[in-house]
N, C-alpha and C positions, 0 to 999 in steps of 0.2 A: 640744667644745673651746672653752674660754672666751676672749674677746677679750682683747688686752692693753691696751686702751683701756676706761677705765671710762666709764659712761653719761654722766657730768657733763662729763668731758673731751670725748668725741664731741660732746654737744650744744653746747659752746663752739665747738669747730672748725667745726661746721656753720653757728652763727650768724655766726660770723667770715666764711665764705666767702659768705653771702647779703649782708652788709654790703658786700663786695667787689662784688657785681653778678653773682655766679654764679647762673645760671638753670637750667642741667641739668649732669648729669655724663655722661662717657663712659668707656668701657674702654680698655683698652690696644690693642685691635685693632679695626677696624670691624665693625659688624654688620648684614647685609642684613636689615632686619624684612620684606621683601617676598617674599623668596625661601620657597619650601616646601620642607618637608623632602622628599629624595628617599627615597621607600619602595618604589619598584618593585624587583622582584629583579633582579639583573643575570644575564645569561645566562652559563651555566657556558663558560669556555673551553675548546676541545678540546685536547688534548694535541698537542704538534707531532708531525705524521707520521700523525695517526689521523684517518680520514674519518668524520665523523658519520653516523648511521644514523637516517633518518626510520622512524617507525612505520608499519608498513603499514596502508592503508586498509581498512576492513572490507569484507567480499565481501557485498553485500545478499543474494545467494540463500543463502548460508550462514547468515545472520542469520534469513531468513524460515524456513528449514529447521528451525533451533533452536525459533522461537517456534512452529511449526505443529505440531511433535512434542510440544510441551507442552499443546497443547490438547486436553481431554478430552471436550469437548462443542462443539455448534455455537456456542453462546454465548461459550465461550473462544476459540474460532477468530475469531468476529468482533470480539472486544476485541483479540486479537492483531494482526488485520489492520489496525484502527484506530489501533494504537499504532505502526504500522510507518512509519518516518519516512524510510525511503531511496530511495523512489520519488517522482520528481518529479511525477507524474501527481496526487499527491495534493493537492498545492497548487493546482492549477486547477481540481479538481472541487468541486461544491457537496456532494455526498452519498456516502457510502460506498454500492456496491450490492452486497449480500452474497448474498440468494437469497429464495426465496419457494416458497410450495406446501406439499406434505406431505413432511416429512423421512423419514416411514416407507413413502413409495411406492415400487414397484420400479422405475418410471423416473426418470432424472435426465436433464435436458436442459441441455446445457452450450452457452450463447450465446457470442459473441464479445468484445464489449465494450459497456458502457453508452453509450448515446447522449443526445442533449439531453434528451430525456423521461424516460428513466431516470435521469439525473442529477438532474433536478429532484424527481422522486418517491423516489429512493432505493431502487427495485426494479426487477427485470429484465423486459424485455419488456412495456413499457406503450406508450400512444399507439397508432398505426395497426398498427404490427409487432406488438403485444401483442394487438390485436383481431384479427388474422388467425391468431396462434397459437393463441388459444382457438378459433376456428373448425375450425382443422386437428385439434386434439385432439378436440374435440366429435364430428368425422365418424367417430371409431373408439371413441366412448364413453370418452373420458379429459376430465379437467379439472384445471386447476392447483390447484385447492383440495384434491383428495382423492387423486388418482391419478398425479400428477407434482410432481417437485421440480425448481426452475429455479435454475440459477446462471449466472454468466459468467466467461470466462477472465480477465479483469481487474476488478477491483472499482471501479476509477475511470475515468472518461472521458477517452479520449484528446482533446487540443485540436483542435476543428473535426472531430471523428469521424474523424480519420485512422486508418489501420491501426496497430495496435500494434507495436512495434518488437522483434525478436527479444530483445534484451536485456530488454525489459520482461517479455516472457513468460516468459524463464528465470527473472527475480528473482522473480515471484509464482507460479511454478509450484508450489512447495511447498505454498504455500497451498491451491491448487485440489486438489492430490492428497490432502492432508489431509482436505478438504470431502468429496471422494468417500469416503474410507475411514469418515468419521463418518456419511455418510447410508447406506452400504450398498446401493445399489441394485443390482438384478438385472442392468439394461441402462442403457448410456449412449447417448445420443442427441446426436451433436455436429453442431450448425447451423452451417454456414459454414466458410470456409477457416482462420479465426484458431482454431477449436476444433479441427480436424483438425491443425495445425501443433503445437499445444500438448499434444495426447495422443497423437496418432500419428506427429508428426514428418514429415506430410506435407502437401502442398498440392494443389489441383487438384480443387476441390469436384464439379465437373461430371462429372469422372472417377470420383471416389471414392464418390459419392452411391449409397445403394440397395444397396450390397456391405457385408456383414457382416465387421467386423474383430475382433481381440482385443486387449486393452489393460488394464492393470492388473487382470489377472484376471477379466476381465468382456466379454462380447459387446460390440461397439460398432458403432453405424449411422450414418454421416455422411448428413447430409441438408442440402438446400438451406434457408437461412435465410429467415425470413419478410419481411426487408429485401430480399432478392434478389428474392423473388416478387413483391414490390410493384414493383420495377423492371422485373421480366420476368414479365408474367402468363402467358405462354405455357408456362413452366415448372411451371405448377400441375399439370399431368397426371403430371410426374416425381414431383412431391412427393406426390400421392396414392398413387401406386405404393409411394413409401417408407413412407408411413403405413400401408398394408396389410401391408407386410413387418414393420412393428413390431408391429402387431396379431396377426399370425401368430405371431411369437415369444413374445408374452406368452401366447397360448392353448395353444401346444404346449409351451413352456418350453426347446425345443431350437433 
């Protein structure tokens, strides 16, 4: 649309205003130059009489179950656990402790949870407890490099080495069960109360130890953990009896 005033007329009017002392022009209404435009989305108002429904929080165990089932290999499972963000233990741990040893071994040892040394190394059963475990295995001609595979119930260290809570065990149990399915051991060895709680749903390792159980379609042998044996050296005789039970099982297969 063309202006009703031609260029020369407009210029003359502007010069006349300048001669009168005009230094600036204003609009018909005030403008706040310091105000920022409101670009935030306005919350939608609920209709009268309608109670808004909050979205349900994700169930960590259900999320873990979905991730675990998608893992087709140990590498996939490790990546799935590393990407799991719903466990608070992950935030305080240095490293993910996944597993170690021979994945094709007949024996799978499940410890309780990583301690300080395991958290630093990112491997299960290191330090003094790991050295004792190696000696125990060697006593029945086993070793962690060729004849056993080792993991723990939890992949991250609990603060101050406290016992894992039931909700933490339940949350991460799908990963542990998938771990067992992928390794496919002939025998499971559960070292300590937490391992028995996770797999057998029982506690009381001094009562359970040395007695064969059945879980996840496999024979299961509860044993005292190396950590407990370091605290109670007098229990090593019981641990030796349990090792002989394991050795006999491997020889006979029954």
